[in-house]
N, C-alpha and C positions, 0 to 999 in steps of 0.2 A: 469561571470555567478554564479548566486548565486540564488537557487532552494531550498524553503521548501515548505514542504508537515507533514501536520497533519495526523496520523493515529489511529482510534477509534473506539470500538466496545466493546465486552462485553471478560470477561476476560477468553481464553480455546478458543480463535476462531485464535489466532499467531500474534493478530497484533505487540506486540515487537516483536516477530518471522522475521516478514514482514518489516519493520523495521531495526531490526539488519541486516538485509543480505542486505537492499538497502547501509546502511551505510556502512557496510563493502567492497560493493563493488568499491562504490564511493572511498573508499580509496586507491582500490589494483588500479583504474581507473588514480590515481594521485590527486584526487583531495580533498581539505581539508572536514571533517567531523563533522556534531556531531550528537549525537541520545541521547534525552533525554527521555527515560520510564517513564508512569507515572500507576499507579494499587491504587486500591482498597488493602484492607485486606483479600478480600476472591480472595480465587484460584482459580475458576470460577465463572464466569455469573455474577461479577463483572466491575465494569468501566476498561476501559484499555485503555492506547493508550499512544500515543510515536509521539516525532519531532523530524523531520530528515531535516538536513541541508547541502546540497552541494554546494561547493564552488570552482571559481579558485582560491580565494582570501581568505588571513583569514575576519574568523567569529567570529565576533566582541561577539552573544550570542550565547548562544545553542537553545533557544527557539522565537517564534517569536508572536505577537500579527494577524499578518496577511498573513499565508500563501497565496504561491503560488497553492497550492492543498489540499483538504480535502478526504480522502477517507474515507466513513465513512461505518461499517460492523454491524451496528446494528442502530435503530431508536432514543435511544436514543445518539448514538452518533453523528447522523446527528442534531437531537433537538442542541447539544451544539458545536455544532462545524463547522454547516453547515453556519453559519451566521458569522462566522470572515474571508469569503473569501471575497476581495477586488473584485472592479472589474474585467472584464475580467479570474478570478479565472476560479479555474477547481476543478466540487464537482463531485465524484466517488462515489454509492452507491451500496452496495449491494443488490440486487433486488431480490435475493431468501430471503433475512429477512426482508428489511425493506417495509412496504406497502403505504407508503404516498402518497398520488396525486403526478405526476411527473408534474402537473400543476402550481403548485406552486413554483418550480425552473426555476434553464433559466434568473433570473432577474439579471438586473445590467451586463448585459453581460456574466454571469455568464455559462461557457459549465458544462454543467450536463449530467452525461451519467451512463447510468443504467447497472451493470453488474450481470447474474447471476450466481455468483461465486460458489453454490451447485454444479448447472447442468454444468459447468465446469470442476470441481472437480472431479464428478463424471467419463467423458466421460476423464478425463486423467487417471481413474484407481484408485482414492481415493479420495474421498469423506471428508475428513478432511485437503486435501491442498483447501478448497477454497479460503483463504488466499493469499496463489502464487498463482492462477488462478487471482487475486484481482491486486497481483504486475505486474505480468504479461501482463496485460491488462493496468496498470500507466505507465510502463515502454513504449509500443508501442503509447497508446496516448502522452504521453507527448515527449519520446525521450531524457530523462535528462540523461540515459545511453541504452549503444545499448544492445538489451535482449544476442544477443551473449554471452558478456562480461558476464555478471550476470551468464547464464548457464555456463560457462566457470568455473568461480568462486565459486561454490556452493560448491563443494568438498573441496576447501581450510576454507569454513566459519565450516560443519559440524565437530563437534566434531567422533573421530573415530568408539565412540560406535552407531552412526547416520549415518554412510559414507552409509549406505543398503538406504537410502530415498534419496539419489543424483538423482537418474533415475526418480525417481515420481515425484521433487520436478522440474527437467527441462521438464518434461512433462505437468503441471499443470501453469507454466510459460508462455511454448508456448501455449494452449488455451486459455489460456489472452489474450495474441498477435495477436492469428489466428481470434478470437470473434472481438477485435477493427477493424482488417483489416478487416472481414466482412460486417461492418457497412456503 
């Protein structure tokens, strides 16, 4: 098994944290992982993306030209990375922010899933956790890692001074999963 995903959006949306948490949990699950972040000089509002590769075998390169999935948290992210998906790829779009007509997606067998991340994060109790609602939805959609395993590793992922966020992260992950389960 080898699974690669590109996560992209604006700086400040937690795109890099989302990818780092996925990589951390993959490593704790015994997989080989790479996490390759990329971001502009701006702290907030600039482009940010990362590529995460999870594999049972050695990973030859930390990036991929044709990921199995793309998570687009912003319209520029969708424009930049959406076209990189191969046939039968997965495109997950933050419908709280991306306002593109959905009739243009789903071509070449690409499965497109629109996730209202802000609304899900608000339902979980913290609107700043839209990235984690998306991650929960991604995990539920792909099954690449079990959500319960990820929830279990949240506390080991967080630095001690942010341990108070663990419960909120777990709730946001669960909201994303529940949304996918309801489709």
